[in-house]
C-alpha positions as CSV (number, residue, x, y, z in Angstrom):
1,X,-6.3,1.7,29.4
2,X,-6.1,-0.5,26.3
3,X,-6.5,-4.2,25.6
4,X,-3.4,-6.3,26.0
5,X,-2.6,-10.0,25.5
6,X,-2.9,-12.6,28.4
7,X,0.8,-13.4,28.1
8,X,1.7,-9.8,28.7
9,X,-0.6,-9.6,31.7
10,X,0.9,-12.8,33.1
11,X,4.4,-11.3,32.6
12,X,3.4,-8.2,34.6
13,X,1.7,-10.3,37.4
14,X,4.6,-12.7,37.9
15,X,7.2,-10.0,38.1
16,X,8.5,-9.8,41.6
17,X,8.8,-6.0,41.4
18,X,5.0,-5.7,41.0
19,X,2.2,-6.2,43.5
20,X,-1.3,-7.3,42.7
21,X,-4.7,-7.5,44.4
22,X,-7.9,-9.3,43.6
23,X,-11.5,-8.3,44.2
24,X,-14.5,-10.5,43.7
25,X,-18.1,-9.3,43.7
26,X,-20.6,-11.9,42.6
27,X,-19.9,-13.0,39.0
28,X,-17.3,-10.3,38.5
29,X,-13.6,-10.6,39.5
30,X,-10.9,-7.9,39.1
31,X,-7.2,-8.4,39.4
32,X,-5.2,-5.2,39.6
33,X,-1.4,-5.0,39.1
34,X,0.6,-2.1,40.7
35,X,4.2,-0.9,40.3
36,X,4.6,1.1,43.5
37,X,1.4,3.1,43.7
38,X,0.8,3.2,40.0
39,X,-1.9,0.9,38.5
40,X,-0.3,-0.6,35.4
41,X,-2.7,-3.4,34.4
42,X,-6.0,-5.1,35.3
43,X,-7.9,-8.2,34.4
44,X,-11.7,-8.2,34.4
45,X,-13.5,-11.6,34.5
46,X,-17.3,-11.5,34.2
47,X,-19.3,-14.6,33.5
48,X,-17.3,-16.3,30.7
49,X,-15.6,-13.1,29.4
50,X,-12.0,-12.3,30.4
51,X,-10.3,-9.1,29.3
52,X,-6.9,-7.8,30.0
53,X,-6.0,-4.1,30.1
54,X,-2.7,-2.1,30.4
55,X,-1.9,1.5,30.7
56,X,-0.2,3.4,27.8
57,X,3.4,2.5,28.0
58,X,2.9,-0.7,29.9
59,X,5.6,-2.3,27.8
60,X,8.3,-0.7,29.9
61,X,7.2,-2.7,32.9
62,X,7.5,-6.1,31.1
63,X,10.3,-8.3,32.2
64,X,13.1,-8.8,29.6
65,X,12.4,-12.4,28.5
66,X,9.0,-11.4,26.9
67,X,10.0,-8.1,25.3
68,X,9.8,-8.3,21.5
69,X,13.1,-7.7,19.7
């Protein structure tokens, strides 16, 4: 997985074709986004640090309004 922008992560999360789940453990929170059974992105929040990750080729899962032209 590689780092992606927050707006791209939000695009994936808000897409009605994708499912997501959250998991909290103490100070660490993880949000995972799935397309079917495939994990396509995740957000890791630990203390004050937030990072967004996407799989290689995550761009194909973005909805059309945010795809760069």
